[in-house]
C-alpha positions in Angstrom: -28.5 119.3 -25.4 -30.1 117.8 -28.4 -30.5 114.1 -29.1 -27.8 112.5 -31.2 -28.3 112.7 -35.0 -29.2 109.1 -36.2 -27.7 107.7 -39.3 -28.8 105.2 -41.9 -27.8 103.8 -45.3 -24.4 105.4 -45.0 -26.0 108.9 -44.8 -26.5 111.2 -41.8 -30.0 112.4 -41.4 -31.8 114.3 -38.6 -34.7 112.5 -36.9 -38.1 114.2 -36.9 -38.0 117.3 -34.7 -34.2 117.4 -34.2 -33.8 120.6 -36.3 -36.7 122.3 -34.6 -35.4 121.4 -31.1 -32.0 122.7 -32.1 -33.5 126.0 -33.2 -35.2 126.4 -29.8 -31.9 125.6 -28.1 -30.2 128.2 -30.2 -32.6 130.9 -29.1 -34.4 131.4 -32.4 -37.7 131.2 -30.6 -36.6 133.4 -27.6 -39.7 135.3 -26.4 -37.9 138.6 -25.9 -39.5 141.2 -28.1 -41.7 138.7 -29.9 -45.4 139.4 -30.7 -46.6 136.0 -29.7 -45.5 134.1 -26.6 -46.4 130.6 -25.6 -45.3 128.1 -23.0 -43.1 125.2 -23.9 -45.0 121.9 -23.8 -42.0 119.8 -23.0 -41.3 118.0 -19.7 -37.9 118.2 -18.0 -35.4 115.5 -19.0 -32.9 114.5 -16.4 -29.2 115.5 -16.5 -27.0 113.0 -18.2 -24.2 111.4 -16.2 -21.4 110.8 -18.7 -19.7 107.4 -18.4 -16.3 106.7 -19.9 -15.9 103.5 -21.9 -13.5 100.7 -21.1 -9.9 100.8 -22.0 -8.9 98.9 -25.2 -5.8 96.8 -26.0 -4.2 97.5 -29.4 -4.6 93.9 -30.6 -6.8 90.9 -29.9 -3.8 88.6 -30.1 -3.7 86.3 -27.1 -7.0 87.7 -25.8 -10.2 85.8 -24.9 -13.5 87.0 -26.5 -16.8 85.9 -25.2 -19.7 85.7 -27.6 -22.8 86.4 -25.5 -26.2 85.5 -26.8 -29.1 87.5 -25.1 -31.5 84.7 -26.3 -33.5 86.4 -29.0 -34.4 85.6 -32.6 -31.6 83.3 -33.9 -28.9 85.3 -32.1 -27.1 82.1 -31.1 -26.8 80.9 -34.7 -25.6 84.3 -35.8 -23.0 84.6 -33.1 -21.9 81.1 -34.0 -21.1 82.2 -37.5 -19.1 85.2 -36.2 -17.2 82.8 -33.8 -16.4 80.6 -36.8 -15.0 83.6 -38.6 -12.8 84.5 -35.7 -11.4 81.0 -35.7 -10.7 81.2 -39.4 -9.2 84.7 -39.5 -7.9 85.3 -35.9 -6.4 82.0 -34.8 -4.5 83.8 -32.0 -7.8 84.7 -30.2 -9.5 82.3 -27.8 -13.3 82.4 -28.0 -16.0 81.3 -25.6 -19.8 81.1 -26.4 -22.3 81.8 -23.6 -26.0 82.3 -23.5 -26.9 84.9 -20.9 -29.3 83.7 -18.2 -33.0 84.5 -18.3 -34.7 86.8 -20.7 -32.8 89.4 -22.7 -33.3 92.2 -20.2 -32.2 90.2 -17.2 -28.8 90.9 -15.7 -26.2 88.1 -15.3 -23.7 89.1 -12.7 -22.1 85.7 -12.5 -21.3 85.7 -16.2 -20.0 89.2 -16.1 -17.8 88.3 -13.1 -16.4 85.3 -15.1 -15.6 87.5 -18.0 -14.0 90.1 -15.8 -11.9 87.5 -14.0 -10.5 86.3 -17.4 -9.8 89.8 -18.6 -11.9 89.0 -21.6 -13.8 91.1 -24.1 -17.4 90.7 -25.2 -19.3 90.5 -28.5 -23.0 90.6 -27.7 -26.0 89.9 -30.0 -28.6 90.3 -31.2 -30.5 93.6 -30.8 -33.5 92.7 -32.9 -36.6 94.4 -31.5 -37.8 97.5 -29.7 -36.9 96.1 -26.2 -34.0 93.6 -26.9 -32.0 96.2 -28.9 -31.9 98.6 -25.9 -31.2 95.7 -23.6 -28.1 94.8 -25.6 -27.0 98.5 -25.3 -27.7 98.5 -21.5 -25.8 95.3 -20.9 -22.8 96.5 -22.9 -22.7 99.9 -21.1 -22.7 98.1 -17.8 -19.9 95.9 -18.9 -18.0 99.0 -20.1 -18.4 100.4 -16.6 -16.6 97.3 -15.4 -13.7 98.0 -17.8 -14.8 95.2 -20.1 -14.5 96.2 -23.8 -17.7 95.3 -25.8 -18.9 95.1 -29.3 -22.7 95.2 -29.3 -24.5 94.0 -32.5 -27.9 95.4 -33.5 -29.9 95.1 -36.7 -30.2 98.2 -38.8 -33.9 98.6 -38.0 -33.0 99.9 -34.6 -30.1 102.3 -35.3 -31.8 105.4 -34.0 -33.3 103.7 -31.0 -30.0 102.4 -29.6 -28.2 105.6 -30.2 -30.9 107.5 -28.3 -30.7 105.0 -25.5 -26.9 105.3 -25.1 -27.0 109.1 -25.4 -29.4 109.4 -22.5 -27.5 106.8 -20.5 -24.3 108.8 -20.8 -22.3 106.6 -23.2 -23.2 108.1 -26.7 -20.1 106.7 -28.4 -20.8 103.0 -27.6 -19.4 101.1 -30.5 -22.3 99.4 -32.3 -22.0 97.2 -35.3 -25.2 97.1 -37.4 -26.2 94.2 -39.6 -29.2 93.8 -42.0 -32.6 93.2 -40.6 -33.9 90.6 -39.9 -31.7 88.0 -38.3 -34.6 85.9 -37.1 -35.6 83.1 -39.4 -32.5 83.3 -41.6 -30.3 80.2 -42.2 -26.7 80.1 -41.3 -25.5 80.7 -44.9 -27.4 84.0 -45.0 -26.1 85.0 -41.6 -22.5 84.2 -42.7 -23.1 86.5 -45.7 -24.1 89.2 -43.2 -20.8 88.8 -41.4 -18.8 88.8 -44.7 -20.8 91.9 -45.9 -20.9 95.5 -44.9 -22.4 97.3 -42.0 -25.5 99.0 -43.6 -24.9 102.2 -41.6 -21.1 102.7 -41.9 -20.7 100.7 -45.2 -17.5 99.1 -43.7 -16.9 95.4 -43.3 -18.9 93.9 -40.4 -16.0 91.8 -39.1 -13.7 94.8 -39.2 -16.3 96.9 -37.3 -16.5 94.2 -34.6 -12.8 93.9 -34.1 -12.3 97.6 -34.4 -14.9 98.2 -31.6 -12.8 96.0 -29.3 -9.3 97.4 -30.2 -9.5 101.1 -31.3 -8.0 103.5 -28.8 -10.5 105.6 -26.9 -11.3 109.0 -28.3 -11.6 112.0 -26.0 -15.4 111.8 -26.4 -15.3 108.2 -25.2 -13.4 109.1 -22.1 -15.7 112.0 -20.9 -17.1 112.1 -17.4 -19.2 114.6 -15.5 -22.8 115.7 -15.7 -24.6 117.4 -18.6 -27.8 119.3 -17.9 -30.6 119.6 -20.5 -32.6 122.7 -19.6 -36.0 123.4 -21.2 -36.9 127.0 -21.7 -40.3 127.8 -20.2 -41.4 130.4 -22.8 -41.1 130.5 -26.5 -41.8 133.4 -28.8 -42.1 134.2 -32.5 -43.4 137.1 -34.7 -46.5 135.1 -35.7 -48.8 132.3 -34.7 -48.1 130.6 -38.0 -44.4 130.4 -37.0 -45.2 128.8 -33.7 -47.6 126.3 -35.2 -44.9 125.3 -37.7 -42.4 124.9 -34.8 -44.7 122.7 -32.8 -45.5 120.5 -35.9 -41.8 120.3 -37.0 -40.6 119.5 -33.5 -43.1 116.6 -33.1 -44.9 118.2 -30.2 -48.3 117.7 -31.7 -50.3 114.7 -32.9 -49.9 116.1 -36.5 -53.2 117.9 -36.1 -53.7 121.6 -35.4 -53.4 122.5 -31.7 -54.5 125.5 -29.6 -51.4 127.6 -28.9 -50.6 127.6 -25.1 -50.4 131.3 -24.4 -49.7 132.5 -20.9 -53.4 133.6 -20.6 -54.8 130.3 -21.8 -52.6 128.3 -19.5 -53.5 130.5 -16.5 -57.1 129.9 -17.3 -56.6 126.1 -17.4 -54.8 126.2 -14.0 -58.0 127.6 -12.5 -59.3 124.1 -12.8 -57.1 122.9 -10.0 -56.0 123.9 -6.5 -52.5 122.5 -7.0 -49.6 124.9 -7.4 -48.3 125.4 -11.0 -44.8 124.4 -10.0 -45.8 121.2 -8.1 -44.1 118.2 -9.7 -46.9 115.8 -10.8 -44.7 112.8 -11.6 -42.3 111.2 -14.0 -43.0 109.3 -17.2 -41.0 107.2 -19.7 -42.1 105.6 -23.0 -40.6 102.3 -22.2 -38.5 100.5 -19.6 -35.1 101.2 -21.2 -35.8 104.9 -21.7 -35.3 107.6 -19.1 -37.8 109.3 -16.7 -38.8 112.9 -17.5 -40.4 114.9 -14.7 -43.2 117.5 -15.2 -45.2 120.1 -13.2 -48.8 121.0 -13.0 -48.2 123.9 -15.3 -46.5 121.7 -17.9 -49.6 119.4 -17.8 -51.8 122.4 -18.3 -49.9 123.5 -21.4 -50.7 120.2 -23.0 -54.3 120.4 -21.9 -54.6 123.7 -23.6 -53.0 122.3 -26.8 -55.6 119.6 -26.9 -58.5 122.1 -26.7 -59.8 121.0 -23.3 -61.6 123.2 -20.8 -60.5 124.1 -17.2 -63.2 122.0 -15.7 -61.7 118.9 -17.5 -58.3 119.6 -16.0 -58.7 117.5 -12.8 -59.2 114.4 -14.9 -56.2 115.2 -17.1 -54.0 115.9 -14.0 -55.0 112.5 -12.6 -54.0 110.8 -15.9 -50.6 112.6 -15.8 -50.1 111.7 -12.1 -50.7 108.0 -13.0 -47.2 108.2 -14.7 -48.4 105.7 -17.3 -47.7 106.7 -20.8 -50.4 106.4 -23.5 -47.7 106.0 -26.2 -45.8 102.8 -25.4 -42.7 102.1 -27.4 -43.1 98.6 -28.9 -43.1 97.1 -32.3 -46.7 96.1 -31.4 -49.0 99.1 -32.1 -50.5 99.6 -28.6 -53.2 102.0 -27.7 -54.4 103.1 -24.3 -57.9 103.3 -22.8 -59.2 105.9 -20.4 -62.4 105.0 -18.4 -63.7 107.8 -16.1 -66.0 107.1 -13.2 -67.3 109.1 -10.3 -69.5 112.2 -10.1 -67.1 114.2 -12.4 -68.2 112.2 -15.4 -71.7 113.7 -15.1 -70.3 117.2 -14.2 -68.3 117.1 -17.5 -71.2 115.6 -19.4 -69.0 112.8 -20.7 -70.5 110.2 -23.0 -71.0 106.6 -21.9 -73.7 105.8 -24.4 -74.3 106.1 -28.1 -71.2 107.0 -29.9 -69.1 107.0 -26.7 -66.0 105.7 -28.6 -66.4 108.1 -31.5 -65.8 111.8 -32.2 -69.1 113.0 -30.7 -68.3 114.4 -27.3 -66.0 117.2 -26.5 -64.9 116.0 -23.0 -64.3 112.4 -24.2 -62.3 113.6 -27.3 -60.2 116.3 -25.8 -59.4 114.5 -22.5 -58.2 111.5 -24.5 -56.2 113.7 -26.8 -54.6 115.6 -23.9 -53.4 112.2 -22.5 -51.7 111.5 -25.8 -50.1 114.9 -26.1 -48.8 114.9 -22.5 -47.4 111.4 -23.0 -45.6 112.6 -26.1 -44.2 115.8 -24.6 -43.9 115.3 -20.8 -42.5 111.8 -21.0 -40.1 112.2 -24.0 -42.0 109.7 -26.1 -43.4 109.3 -29.6 -40.3 110.0 -31.7 -40.5 107.4 -34.5 -37.5 105.2 -34.5 -36.2 106.2 -31.1 -39.1 106.3 -28.5 -41.9 104.9 -30.7 -41.5 101.7 -32.7 -45.2 100.8 -33.5 -44.9 98.9 -36.7 -48.0 100.4 -38.3 -49.1 102.7 -35.5 -52.7 102.9 -34.2 -55.4 105.4 -35.0 -56.7 105.0 -31.5 -53.6 106.9 -30.3 -55.3 110.1 -31.4 -57.8 110.1 -28.5 -56.9 107.0 -26.6 -60.4 105.4 -26.3 -61.6 107.9 -23.7 -65.1 107.5 -22.3 -67.1 107.5 -19.1 -68.2 104.3 -17.3 -72.0 103.8 -17.2 -71.9 102.5 -13.7 -75.7 102.8 -13.2 -76.4 100.3 -16.0 -73.4 98.0 -15.4 -74.5 94.5 -14.5 
């Protein structure tokens, strides 16, 4: 199944690659009868275990609402303004303010038990960065599992991210309220205006979105259970190479540069660079802690190696990078890049560069091994979708080849 379609500025728009992925799922690129056939570069996402949300009371009257601060970027001040608004407009509701223990990702079983014992509800804030926004979503989903109704609050900069996280975690209908970004550094008067204003995604009043999240009866979608598989077709086909190049680009399966199409013949040739079976699972990878693990086989790694323009003799190094299970494309608002340093006899066998121009575009092995690491991190680990699994503020040109070079051990001090 495809990712959820993110929304923004009161309009529904598809994220990069969503339409192309949907066309693949619909069979538009079915290889049957097609002139050009290629292997799919994607890893295998896990099945989704659907989780029903907590039951809701029809009214907040007589209820206790906990305002839980996850300890990030002025969230306590912002929640304080919402708590004041509750006191002014909902006098029949008792409120409690708590700061969750530890960092924003840390669990707090004692606080959750206290909330459960009081049959209370939770308003949690603030999701304000590439890691704390998913953390708010994860905490609230866990509370929903405990039959505690929640209203998570996230800034509008991370709309797509949290919707992707909750989709993959099996609770795609989690009831977020979005507020303008940023919250950090803003005085109480501005934060109060946020609460009095409209949700920038739904264009509905923020306070109404919060109370509605806690009281609206569950829909059928919010009560769903069971498992949902997400199969990945092995082969794709089209009537021309141009059509497949366009698919790969539109789907976000490339680094936006031309790739070598991974035909069956090219992938078979790449697999001659290893004695491992094509169907052997190499490992699992995720773009960040709050995302899911995708698994991948030797053959799926080989597909990405072909796309990068590497040679079969380079494949052992690429397979080792894949088996490290460490992504080259981390999801953080900091624009990280990875470094690959190759040592051992193979660096000489592949004629890798450890000298003049080693960090530049002058050596085929350095350049294509590094590029393959980026492509496999993008495709096999479900990463590098801007706004959902990649949040680098400006990005990093080093992500193209990941600073790949050989170590000059002989001349190291």
